[in-house]
VEXDREN-2710 file (C-alpha; in Angstrom, 1 decimal):
% VEXDREN-2710
k/r/px/py/pz
1/MET/215.7/150.2/194.9
2/CYS/213.2/152.0/192.8
3/ARG/214.8/155.4/192.2
4/SER/211.6/157.0/191.1
5/ILE/209.8/156.2/194.3
6/LYS/210.2/159.1/196.7
7/THR/210.0/159.2/200.5
8/LEU/206.5/160.0/201.5
9/ARG/206.9/160.5/205.2
10/PRO/207.7/163.8/207.0
11/PRO/209.9/165.7/207.0
12/SER/210.9/164.6/203.5
13/MET/207.3/165.2/202.3
14/PRO/205.1/167.2/204.8
15/GLU/202.0/166.7/202.7
16/VAL/201.1/163.4/201.0
17/SER/198.3/163.2/198.5
18/GLU/196.5/160.1/197.2
19/GLU/198.2/160.8/193.9
20/ASP/201.6/160.5/195.6
21/ILE/200.6/157.2/197.2
22/ARG/199.2/155.8/193.9
23/ALA/202.3/156.8/192.0
24/ALA/204.6/155.1/194.4
25/ALA/202.4/152.0/194.4
26/LEU/202.4/151.9/190.6
27/GLN/206.2/152.3/190.4
28/TYR/206.6/149.5/192.9
29/VAL/204.3/147.1/191.0
30/ARG/206.0/148.1/187.7
31/LYS/209.4/147.3/189.2
32/VAL/208.4/144.0/190.8
33/SER/206.4/142.8/187.7
34/GLY/208.9/144.0/185.1
35/PHE/206.0/145.5/183.1
36/HIS/205.6/149.2/182.5
37/ALA/202.0/148.6/181.3
38/PRO/200.4/145.2/181.7
39/ALA/198.9/143.2/178.8
40/ALA/195.2/143.0/178.7
41/HIS/195.2/139.5/180.3
42/ASN/197.3/140.8/183.2
43/ARG/195.6/144.2/183.7
44/ALA/193.2/143.1/186.5
45/VAL/195.9/141.5/188.7
46/PHE/198.2/144.4/188.0
47/GLU/195.6/147.0/189.2
48/GLU/194.8/144.8/192.2
49/ALA/198.4/144.8/193.2
50/VAL/198.6/148.6/192.8
51/ASP/195.5/149.0/195.0
52/ALA/197.0/146.6/197.7
53/VAL/200.3/148.4/197.8
54/ALA/198.5/151.8/198.0
55/THR/196.4/150.5/200.9
56/ALA/199.5/149.2/202.7
57/THR/201.3/152.5/202.1
58/ARG/198.3/154.5/203.6
59/GLU/198.3/152.2/206.6
60/LEU/202.1/152.5/207.1
61/LEU/202.0/156.3/206.8
62/GLY/199.1/156.5/209.2
63/GLY/200.9/154.4/211.8
64/LEU/204.4/156.0/211.6
65/GLU/205.5/158.3/214.4
66/VAL/208.4/160.5/213.3
67/ARG/210.8/161.4/216.0
68/GLY/211.9/165.0/216.1
69/ALA/208.8/166.2/214.3
70/LYS/207.9/168.8/217.0
71/GLY/204.4/170.2/216.9
72/ARG/203.4/167.6/214.3
73/PRO/200.7/165.2/215.3
74/ARG/200.9/161.6/214.1
75/GLN/199.7/161.3/210.5
76/ALA/196.3/159.9/210.0
77/ALA/195.7/157.2/207.5
78/VAL/194.9/158.5/204.1
79/GLY/191.7/157.4/202.4
80/PRO/191.2/157.5/198.6
81/GLY/190.9/161.1/197.5
82/GLN/192.2/162.5/200.8
83/ASP/195.4/164.2/201.8
84/ALA/197.4/162.6/204.5
85/ARG/197.6/165.8/206.5
86/ALA/193.9/166.8/206.0
87/GLY/192.1/167.5/209.2
88/SER/195.3/167.5/211.3
89/GLY/195.3/171.3/211.8
90/VAL/198.8/171.6/210.4
END
């Protein structure tokens, strides 16, 4: 388990920013690849992996329904540069 990746769903984290999602994606790719920073010849595939994990994370958070979250509407998917709770009225 990546200890530096924090839980991004409510109630652990009521507001999730694009920065939070990218940081978690980066930590995941670093852990899986074994590289803190990729060499020049691996940079493109490393960044593509971070983008793919961030996209999957947005989709996951957008589709989760958290039981017991009274008065909280289901989270919308987060697009780049958006907050997960933006436009939800909460």
